[in-house]
C-alpha positions as CSV (number, residue, x, y, z in Angstrom):
1,M,44.0,14.7,13.8
2,I,42.8,15.6,10.3
3,I,42.5,11.9,9.4
4,Q,40.5,11.2,12.6
5,R,38.0,14.0,11.7
6,K,37.6,12.7,8.1
7,S,37.1,9.2,9.5
8,S,34.5,10.4,12.0
9,R,32.6,12.2,9.3
10,L,32.7,9.3,7.0
11,L,31.5,7.0,9.7
12,A,28.6,9.5,10.6
13,V,27.6,9.7,6.9
14,S,27.7,5.9,6.6
15,V,25.4,5.5,9.7
16,V,22.9,8.0,8.3
17,I,22.8,6.2,5.0
18,A,22.3,2.8,6.7
19,V,19.5,4.2,8.9
20,V,17.7,5.6,5.9
21,A,18.0,2.4,4.0
22,M,16.7,0.3,6.9
23,T,13.7,2.6,7.3
24,T,12.9,2.3,3.6
25,L,13.1,-1.5,3.7
26,Q,10.9,-1.8,6.8
27,A,7.7,-0.9,4.8
28,H,6.4,-4.2,3.4
29,E,3.9,-3.2,0.9
30,M,2.0,-5.6,-1.4
31,M,-0.3,-4.8,-4.3
32,Y,-3.5,-6.7,-4.9
33,R,-5.1,-6.4,-8.4
34,G,-8.5,-7.8,-9.2
35,T,-12.2,-7.1,-9.1
36,V,-14.5,-6.0,-6.3
37,V,-16.6,-8.7,-4.7
38,E,-18.1,-6.7,-1.9
39,V,-17.8,-3.2,-0.3
40,Q,-18.5,-2.5,3.3
41,A,-18.0,0.6,5.5
42,T,-14.5,-0.4,6.7
43,K,-13.4,-3.1,4.3
44,V,-13.5,-4.3,0.7
45,A,-13.3,-7.8,-0.7
46,V,-11.2,-8.3,-3.8
47,K,-11.1,-11.3,-6.1
48,T,-7.5,-11.6,-7.1
49,T,-5.4,-14.2,-9.0
50,D,-1.8,-15.0,-8.0
51,D,0.5,-14.4,-11.0
52,K,2.7,-17.4,-10.2
53,T,0.2,-20.1,-9.1
54,K,-2.8,-18.8,-11.1
55,K,-4.9,-19.5,-8.0
56,T,-7.9,-17.2,-7.5
57,E,-8.9,-16.1,-4.1
58,T,-11.0,-13.4,-2.4
59,V,-9.1,-11.2,0.1
60,W,-10.7,-8.8,2.6
61,L,-8.8,-5.6,2.9
62,T,-9.4,-3.1,5.8
63,V,-10.0,0.6,5.1
64,N,-9.5,3.4,7.6
65,K,-9.5,7.2,7.6
66,D,-5.9,7.2,6.4
67,T,-6.6,5.0,3.3
68,K,-6.1,7.1,0.2
69,V,-8.6,6.5,-2.6
70,K,-7.9,7.6,-6.1
71,R,-10.5,7.5,-8.8
72,G,-8.3,8.1,-11.9
73,D,-5.9,10.9,-10.7
74,V,-8.4,12.4,-8.3
75,L,-8.3,11.7,-4.5
76,V,-11.8,11.0,-3.2
77,P,-13.1,10.0,0.2
78,Y,-13.8,6.2,0.5
79,R,-17.5,6.7,1.0
80,E,-17.7,8.9,-2.1
81,A,-15.7,6.7,-4.4
82,H,-18.9,4.7,-5.2
83,I,-16.9,1.4,-5.6
84,A,-19.1,-1.1,-7.5
85,K,-19.2,-4.9,-7.6
86,D,-17.1,-6.4,-10.4
87,E,-15.2,-3.1,-10.8
88,R,-11.4,-3.4,-11.5
89,I,-9.4,-2.3,-8.4
90,V,-5.8,-2.1,-7.2
91,V,-5.1,-2.0,-3.5
92,I,-1.8,-1.4,-1.8
93,V,-1.5,-3.0,1.6
94,N,1.1,-2.4,4.3
95,H,1.8,-5.8,5.8
96,D,3.8,-4.2,8.6
97,A,0.9,-2.1,9.8
98,E,-0.7,-2.9,13.2
99,T,-4.1,-3.4,11.5
100,K,-4.1,-6.7,9.6
101,M,-4.5,-6.2,5.8
102,L,-4.7,-2.4,6.0
103,A,-5.2,-0.7,2.7
104,T,-2.9,2.3,2.4
105,E,-4.1,3.2,-1.1
106,I,-7.0,2.1,-3.4
107,R,-6.8,2.9,-7.1
108,L,-9.9,2.9,-9.3
109,A,-10.6,3.8,-12.9
110,P,-11.9,7.3,-13.6
111,S,-15.6,8.0,-13.4
112,H,-17.5,8.1,-16.7
């Protein structure tokens, strides 16, 4: 009986670890680094270069109320970030989100 209890506990712990690992792996985030091409109310265009192919392309990234925007280390609302054309930008996108190319976080240099 003692062996069965230990086996049951070990199995339960293994299942919990597997579920946590699968949940962590489900988020498929991608980072886009580049310069701002255009800013609109609900999206931003970023000119980025693929590190492997060296091909440059412009990608449109969707912004919503849950998108975090950091100017330096300070969180700011998207509308108050004053993102400028040709400014350096890093955008983290969750490719598993229902909204295509949804930016979960935008990182910008601190204001001067």
